[in-house]
N, C-alpha and C positions, 0 to 999 in steps of 0.2 A: 447591510453587508451584501455586496455582490458576490455571487458564487458561480463558478463554472465547474461542472463535474464530468469526468470521462470514465469509461468503463472498459474492463477487459476481464479475462479469467485465467486461472492457472489450475493445473491438475498435478497433485503431488502425492507422495507416499510419506508416511512418518509413523512413529509410535511414541508413546508417552511412558514416563516413569512415575509411579505413584498409584496407590490403591484407589484414589479418588477417580481415576480414569477408567476403572473397570475394564471392559473388553477392549477399550482403545489403547491399552498397554501393548497390544499386539500390533504388528505392522498392518496398516490399513491405508486406503486411499481416500483422498478428498478432492473435490472440485470446488474452488472458491470463485465467486463473482467478486471482482475487485473494483470498487468505486473510489476515485480520487477527486476530492473537492478542493478547489483552490479559491481562497477568499480574499477580497480586497474591499476596503472601505470606500474606494472611489474607482471609477473607470479611468483608464489612461487616455492619452490624447487621441487614440484610435477608437475609443469607445468600447474597449474590451477589458476583461480581467486578465486574461492570458490568451495566447494563441491556441485554439483547440487542437489543431493539427500537431503542433509541437508537444502539447500535453499528452496526446495519444502516443506519440513516438517515445516520449520519455517514460510513460507508464509501461509500454511494451518492453522497452529496453531494461527497465527495472525488474520486470517479471520474468523475462526470458531465462535468466539463470536458475530460477525456481521451477519453472514449468517442466513437467514430466521428469522430475527428479525425486530421489529419495532423500528427504531432508536429514534423515539420520546419518547419511554418509557424507554430508558436507562438513568440512573441517571447521568452518566458522560457526557451526551450530552444535558441535560436539558437546554432549553433556547438558544441552538445553532442551526443555520441553517446547517444541515449536507449535505452541498453541495458536489458536486464531488470534488471540490478543497479542502474543509475541510477534506474530507476522505483521500485524497492522503497524506496529512501531518500527519494525525492520524496514518495511516498504516506505513508511513516512520519512524515515531518516534519509533514504536515498533520494526521494522526491524533494525534500527540503533542501538538500545540497544542490540539486539541479535548479531549483527555483532561485536560490541565493546567487547562483552563478549566471543567471539570466538566460538559461536554456529554454524558458517557456515564452520567449518573445517579449519579455518585460523585465525591467529592473526589479530584481528580487526584493529590494528594500521597500518597494511599493506594495508588495503583497502582505497580507495580514496573517493568514493561517492556512493550514492544510488539514483536511480530515480524510483519513483512509478507512474505508469500510470493507470488511470481508464478510460476505454472506455465505454461510455454510449450506443453507437450504432456504426454503421459503418461510421457515419459522424461526431461524436463528442467525444472528449476525453480531459482529463486534466491530468497534471502531476505535481509532486513536486520533485525537485532534489536539493541535497545539499551534501557538504562534510560531512564526519562523524567523523572527528577528535575530 
């Protein structure tokens, strides 16, 4: 499997509902390093998985609405615990739509999967990976 991975970051504020979260139930900030890996079983006629520049642009556009925002105040996240795991799937969904529509410089049908990893710190991260057919 060939993979190209690009990276950016976001800074957000949010809080959680549920005793399991302890002090994180209060409003707090987080900085996430976001890695998006695009996978293909074969290279295209240009010898690439995707265009790295376009992938960086799409990732930045995906993250911009989240960056420097209070996720608790977003209408689309009302009543949702915006955990690291939740955010990986949210970002994946947007990137998968972009991939399917050819925004990455390659026919999306030729791509196999995407993995989105959010690193909370040097000791903790979560990811969501799925095929994009």
